[in-house]
C-alpha positions as CSV (number, residue, x, y, z in Angstrom):
1,X,31.1,8.3,19.3
2,X,31.9,6.3,16.1
3,X,34.5,8.0,13.9
4,X,32.3,7.5,10.8
5,X,29.5,9.3,12.6
6,X,31.8,12.2,13.5
7,X,33.1,12.5,9.9
8,X,29.6,12.4,8.6
9,X,28.6,15.2,11.0
10,X,31.6,17.3,9.8
11,X,30.7,16.6,6.2
12,X,27.1,17.8,6.9
13,X,28.3,20.9,8.6
14,X,30.7,22.0,5.9
15,X,29.0,20.8,2.7
16,X,26.8,23.9,2.3
17,X,29.7,26.2,2.9
18,X,31.8,24.5,0.1
19,X,28.8,24.3,-2.2
20,X,28.5,28.1,-1.9
21,X,32.1,28.7,-2.9
22,X,31.5,27.8,-6.5
23,X,31.9,25.1,-9.1
24,X,34.0,22.2,-8.0
25,X,34.5,23.2,-4.4
26,X,31.9,20.8,-3.0
27,X,33.3,18.0,-5.2
28,X,36.8,18.7,-3.9
29,X,35.5,18.6,-0.3
30,X,33.5,15.3,-1.0
31,X,36.7,13.8,-2.4
32,X,38.6,14.7,0.8
33,X,35.8,13.1,2.9
34,X,36.0,9.9,0.7
35,X,39.8,9.8,1.4
36,X,39.1,9.9,5.1
37,X,36.5,7.1,4.9
38,X,39.1,5.1,3.0
39,X,41.6,5.6,5.7
40,X,39.0,4.5,8.3
41,X,38.5,1.3,6.4
42,X,42.2,0.5,6.2
43,X,42.8,1.5,9.9
44,X,40.0,-0.8,11.1
45,X,41.0,-3.8,8.9
46,X,42.9,-6.3,11.1
47,X,44.3,-7.9,8.0
48,X,46.3,-4.8,7.0
49,X,49.8,-4.5,8.3
50,X,50.7,-1.6,10.6
51,X,53.2,-0.4,8.0
52,X,50.4,-0.1,5.4
53,X,48.2,1.6,7.9
54,X,51.0,4.1,8.6
55,X,51.4,4.9,5.0
56,X,47.7,5.4,4.6
57,X,47.7,7.6,7.7
58,X,50.4,9.8,6.3
59,X,48.7,10.1,2.9
60,X,45.4,11.1,4.6
61,X,47.0,13.6,6.9
62,X,48.7,15.2,3.9
63,X,45.4,15.3,1.9
64,X,43.7,17.1,4.8
65,X,46.6,19.5,5.2
66,X,46.8,20.3,1.5
67,X,43.1,20.8,1.1
68,X,42.9,23.1,4.1
69,X,46.0,25.0,3.0
70,X,44.4,25.6,-0.4
71,X,41.2,26.9,1.1
72,X,42.9,29.0,3.7
73,X,44.6,31.2,1.1
74,X,41.7,33.7,0.8
75,X,41.7,35.5,4.1
76,X,38.0,35.2,4.6
77,X,38.2,31.4,4.4
78,X,41.3,31.0,6.6
79,X,39.4,30.5,9.9
80,X,36.9,28.1,8.4
81,X,39.7,26.0,6.8
82,X,41.7,25.9,10.0
83,X,38.7,24.8,12.0
84,X,37.9,22.1,9.4
85,X,41.5,21.0,9.5
86,X,41.5,20.7,13.3
87,X,38.3,18.7,13.3
88,X,39.3,16.3,10.6
89,X,42.8,15.7,11.9
90,X,41.5,15.1,15.4
91,X,39.4,12.2,14.1
92,X,42.2,10.9,11.9
93,X,44.5,10.9,14.9
94,X,42.1,9.1,17.1
95,X,41.6,6.3,14.5
96,X,45.4,6.1,13.9
97,X,46.0,5.8,17.7
98,X,43.4,3.0,17.9
99,X,44.9,1.2,14.9
100,X,48.3,0.9,16.6
101,X,46.9,-1.1,19.5
C-alpha cells in the first residue's frame, strides 16, 4: 500500500479522537501529519541528497516522538499515543528504508 494512503488512513482514524480532546489538539495532530507528508515528499525526491533525506528523517522521527510523548502524559491517553506512535513510525521507517536504495 502507498505510504500516503496509510498516513491518510491513520489521520482519519485519529482525527476525531484529537478533536475531542479540546482546543488546539486536532490542529497539533494535523501539523504532525503535515510534517510526515513533507518527509514523504523529500524521501521520494530523487534530486535530494541522502544526507538531506537523513536530516529530514531524524527531524520527522523526533516530531512524532515528541508529539506522542506529550499526549501520553495523561494516563488515559498513554495507550492511544503509543499506538499512534508505533503506526506513524512504522510508515516513516518504511519510507526511509526505501529512500536509501
